[in-house]
N, C-alpha and C positions, 0 to 999 in steps of 0.2 A: 626459536620457537616461542611464541607467545603463551602466557600464562594459561589462557583460555585453551590452546591446543594441547598443552601440557597436561592440564586439568583432565581433557577428554580422552588423552591418550592413556595416561595412568589410570584412570577409571575404566577403561576398555570399552567406552561407548560408542567410539567411532566406526566399528565394525557390526554393531548392534542397532536394533529396533526396539521401542518401548511398547510392549503390548500386554494388555491383562495384568498390569501392575508388576511385569517383570521385562529385564533388559534380555532380550533374545537374539540369538544369531539368525542370519537370513537363512531360508531355505536354499538360494542359489549363490553362486559366486560372483556375480556382477558387483563391479565396485566403481568409483568415481573418483577424482583427483579434485581437492579444493585449491585453487591457486591465489596466493595474494597478489593482487593486480598492482600493488606499489612496487614490487620487485619481480613481478612474474615468474614467480618461483612455486612449486608445490608446496603445501605446508600441512597437508592431511589427505587422508584417503578414507572415505566411508563407503559403507556397503550400499547397493542398491537392491530394491525389493523386486518380487515378481507378483504373480498372481495368487501364489499361494501364501505368500506375506499377506497380501491386502484380504485374502478371504479369512486368515486367523486374526486379523485385526478387527474386522467387521464382524466376525463371530464373536469376540471379545466385547465388542461394544453393544452388540444386540442383546447379548446375555445381561449385561449390566444396566440396560435401559430402564427396565422396569422398577427396579431398586430405585434407581437414581432419580428419576421423574417423579417417584412418589415421595421423596423426602421433602420433608419442610422446607420452605424456601429460606429459613434461618440457617439451616444447615448448610445449603448449597452457598449461600452468603458467606458462611464461616470458612469455607475451603478457598472462596475468592480472595477473603481477606487475609489469610495463611499465605496465598501465592502472591499477592501484592506486597506484602512485607519481605519476602526472599528476594523478589525481584529487584526491590530497592537496595536491599542488602547486599546484594551481589551485582550492583550497578555496574562497578568497575570491570569484573570480569565479562559481562555481556559487551560492554563498550570496546573491550579489546578484541573479542570474538567478531563483533561488526566490523571494526577497522579492518581485521586480518583478512575476512571473508569477502567483503565488497567495496572495501577501500575508503569508508567515510571517515572523515577527520576526527581524530580521537575527542577533540573539543566537542564536535558536533554530536558524535556518539553519546558522549556524556550528558550534553546538554539537551538533546531532542530524540535520538532514536531510542534511547532507553526509557527515559522519564515519561516520554508521551506513550509509551507503550504500557507503562505501569498505570497511565491514566484510564486506559480501556477497561482494565481489570478492575480499577477503584469504581468506574461510573457502572459497571455492571453490577457490581455489587450492591451499591447504592440505590440504583434503579430497582433491583431485585426486592429490596426491602420494602417498597412502596407500591409495587405493581399490583393492580386489581386482575388477578388471573379469574374472578368470576363477577360478571357485572349484571345489572336486572335491567330488563326493558319489558315492563309490565309484568306478565306471570312467566315471562321467558327467562332462563338463565342463559348468558352468554358466557361460555367457558373458553379459556385460551390454555391450550396444553401443547406439551412439548412435542415436535414433530417425530422424533425418533433418532435415528442414526444418522450423524451427519459427516460428509467426507469435506474436508477442507482444504483446499489448494493455495498455497501463498507463494509470493514472488521474491525476488531476490533482492529488489532496491531498498525496501523498507523490512528487513526479514522479520526482526521480533514486534514490530509495531503491527504489522499486518496479522500475526499469528494470534498476537492478544485482542486484535479488533474483531476476530472470528471465534476463539476459543472462549472467550470470557462470556458474551452474550450466549453463546449456545450452551455452556453449563449452566448459565444462570437461567435459562428457559427450562432446563431439565433434559436437555439432550445428551446423548454421548457423542465422542468425535473420534475420527480418525484423521489425522494431520499428515499433510504430505507437503512438506516445505520445498522450496527451490533446492535441487541438487547443486546450484551454484554458491548456495550462501547457507549451508545447513548447521554450521556450527553453532549458532545462537539457538536454533531449533533444539539441538540435542541438548544444550544447557537448559533451555525451558523445560523439556521433560524431567530432567532431574530435580527442577523446582517443583514441577507438579507431583512428582513421587515424594520428595522430602516434605510438601505440604500435607500430605496424607490422602492423597486422590484415591478413592476406592478402586480396585482393579475393574480394567475396562471401560472405565469412563472416559479417561483419555489415553489415546494411542497414538504412536507417532511411526511412520513407515516411509524412509527416504527411498527416492526413486526418480525415474523420468517421467515426464507427462504422457507420452504414449503408452508407457506399461502401467505404472501405479495411478497415475491421474485418470487415464481412461478406465483403469481396473476400477476405482471408486465410482466414477462417474456412471459406467454401466452396470454396476453391482445391483442386483435385485434386493438385497437387505439393506442397501442404503436409501435412505428416505429423502434426502436433501443433499445438494453438491453446492458449496460456495466457493467461487474461485476468484482471484484478484489475479490479473495477468494481461496480455496483450488481448486485442480482439478477436486475432486469429485463434488464440489458444480457448478464449471464451466461446467461440462458434464451435471449435471441436468438442469442447465439453458438452456443451448443450446438445450437439448431435449425439454423442455418445449417451447421454442421459436419456434421450427421447422414447427409447422403446418401454423404458420403464416409468415412464410419466412421474419423475420426483421432480420436485421443487429445484429450480436451478436458480442462484443468485450470482450476478455477475458484476464485478467493479473492474472495468476494462481500461481502454485508452482515453487519451485526452488530447485537445489542442486548446487550451483555455484562453480566452481574451482578457485583456486590461484595458478597459476603455478610460482613457485620460481625458475627461470632460474639459472644455475649453476654459472654464474657470477653476480649475485646480492648482493646487500650490505645486509647481512642476518641481520645485526644489525639493520637496518631500516626494512626491508620488512618484518620480522618476527613478531615484536611487533605490528607493523601497521596492518599487516593480522589478528593477534589475536584480536586487536582493532575492525576491519571491521566484522570479525564473529560476534563478541559478541556484536555488535552495537544494540541498542534496545534488548538486552538481547537474540540477536538470533533471534527474533521474526521478522524477515523480509524475505520476499520471496526471496530477491537477495543477502542474506548473503552469502559470500565465506567461506563456512563450509567443504569445502575439500581443505586443503593445500599441494599440489604435489611437493615434494622435491626431489632433486638429494639425490640417496641413500647414497652415500659417506659424505652427509653432515648431515644426520638425527640426530647424536647425538648432534652436536651444535643448531640445529633447535629446538630439545626437550627442551634443557636447556632455549633457549630464549623464548621459547613460554611459559614455565611453570613460567618464571620470569615475564613474562607481564600479564599472567593471575591472578598472586599472587597480582600483584597491585590493581586488581579491588576491589572495595568497594561495597559488596552486603548488602543492608539493608534498613532501613526506608527512604521512597522515599521522604520523606518531609525533610530530613536532608541535609543540603549543601554538606556534605562530601561524600555523597552516589552517586556512579557512575552508579549503576545498582540496581532497585529496584526488586519486586516480579515479578513472572510469571504473565499473563494476568488473568488467569482463570483457574478452577479446572481440567477441561478434558485437558488442554494444559500440565499443571503440571505433571498429571499423565502420559500424552505421552511422555514426557522427560524422566521421571524418568523409565519407561519401556524401552526406547530406550537406556539408560545408561547401564540397566541391560543386555539388548543384545548384546551391544558392550563387555562387560566383557564375556560373555558366548562365544561370536565369536572367544575370543582369543586376541583382539586387547590389546595393551600396555596402561594401564592407566598411564598417564603421571601427571596429575594433577586433582583434584575434585573426581567425582565419584556421587553415588547415595545419595537421603536425602538431608536435608537442610544443609547450613553453620552451624557450631556447636553452635552458640551463638544465633541462631534463632530458637524459639520454635514454634512461631506462624506468619503465613503469607505464601503465596506460593513461598518461596525463593528456588531457586535451585543453585546448587554449579557449577560454571563454570567449564566445563570439557574437557579435552583434551585427545584424543587417539592418538598414535602413531603404526607404523608398521601395519596400516588398511590395508586390501586386498581391492582391487576394488569391488570385489563382496559381500563383507559383507554388510549387511542390512544398518548398520550406514553410508556407503558410498553411498548407493543408494536411500536410502528413506529421504524424507524432515523431519526434527526433530522439527524444529521451535523453538529452544532453544539454549541456551550455551553450544554448544557441538561441538567441532572441532576435524576434522578427518586428521591425517597427514598420507599422501599416498607416499610410496617411488617411484621413476622411476630410470631407468638407461640411457635412452637416451630422447632427446627433444622431437623426433616425438612420443615416446610413451607416453610422459607426455601429448601430445595433444590427443592422443587415449583414454587416461584414462579420460581426460577432457570431451569428447564427449561421454563417455560411460555411459550415464544416458538418462532417458526418458525427463530430463528438458533441458531448454536451454534459461533462463532467462538472468543471468548475469556472468560475469567471470571478472578473475583479471590476469595480467602477471606482474612480476616484474624482472628486469635485468637492464644492463647498456648499451647495444648496443641496439640503437632504431630500428635498421632495423630487428634485430632477434625478438624483441619484435612485431613490425609490423606484421611480418610473421607469427608469432604465433597467433596473434589477427585475421588473417584472415582465419586462419584454425580452429577457434573454432566456433561452432554452437551456438550461443547465440545472443539475441537481444543487448547486452552492453557488451563491453569490457574495462575495467579500465587498463591503462597503467601506473605503479608505483604511485598507489594511488593518482589520480589528484583530485582537487576540484570537487565538485558536479555542475553539469551543468543543471539548469531547462528547458533549450532548448534543450538538447539531448533526442531524442525519446527513449522510453522504453517500452520494451515489450519483448515476448518470441517467442522461435522457439519451434517446437515440443509440449510437454503436458504442456508447460508452457503459452500457450495460443496462441492467435491471436490478429492483431491490435496494436496501439502503442497510448501510453499516453506523455504528456509532448510536449512542444514548439510547433512549427508548425504542425507538423504530429498529435499530439495530437488534435488539432482543426480539422483537416482535417478529422479524423474519425467520426465526427459528420457532415459531409457535402456530399451530392450528387452531382455527374456530370452529367451536361446537355450540349449536344452539339446543336447549332443553326445553321443550315446550311444556307449559304445566307444572314447571319445577317450582313456582311460588303459587301459595293459595291464598 
């Protein structure tokens, strides 16, 4: 038993929800088993909520909304500051929970999963301090006010990171929230609820109800007292949430699937562009909606790119996520593991060239949901592996003959979440970036920017997260004419 599971077990939180400032037992008896994907063994049992639990949490959030939304921005920022400090103070506990619940290598959990989650808290705190909630337009006041009670649905792949990306800006805006984390990776969410409690969050401002999408997720989306729903998940899940929310005409923000392109321009430094492209595609073992899993390469450079890509992939160390030498742990859950294996098989059937990897586990691993980092080349844009989100360590190298064709291929997908462009001529890269239909474009692998708005075009969703725009998703606009004389 890891220290995170032991901590939650001894505190009695695994069978409870956090509602109205208290740890409460569920009204029903439904439970779910949390499985460690590295050993394929149960490690914890959590309670699952029902409609009555949702009603209790929403009622608590509704009751707390007026008081919280009227608190001075400095008081809301002070809470976020305390939360930020506690997250960093408990970094190791969170890292162990994330490794246990979804298989992230402990080094990656410590370096990325937890610190980047803390950054969302810091950014929301800092943006709150300077945000103009009232602006002047002639004699009219343009007021930005909290939208109300928000239902937040988060996924299993970046469990803490996605929680803070939603909770922090919502609270900064003055909203109250009910969080439904993924039932597949709920341990870090329970630890986060403890942080909120220890930070002195007022009762009802933050609430957590574990549960399944069809029950708790739908319950929040359809609830008449929920003013906004924000979901990060598959496109299919986003559609279902939007349909459930439609009768109550609430705001729906969706961060959904992706099939991001990485255009390697002919003048790019291949010795840098290709290895970093492989690393970006396989970040979090490819279990990232914005992972650049389509590498677009000039046809004349394909042979060199294949060699560089295979060399980069061979450097990855897949294995025990608790080992310091491991760079990539197991796939997070059995359905996703099976999906990845099926798509690798489809790539072979479609006639793509297997550069490295393939189906099955790495040779020395018999137990655990471990997948082989796999790279296909000579991929046709119409192949399923080029069109469908695989959500795993599978990279498709697609040739192009002209830069305008590369842009066309990049846009030839139902998704539009992220994109990358590599080259040496900045004006060319800027021009290409301007033609790509996606919510973010990265030029030459820049540092992550927590203030850069993130969200999608097309079936990758709507709305934006991160930074100032992320907070504005949780605000309504009110115009008061004649306010100024």
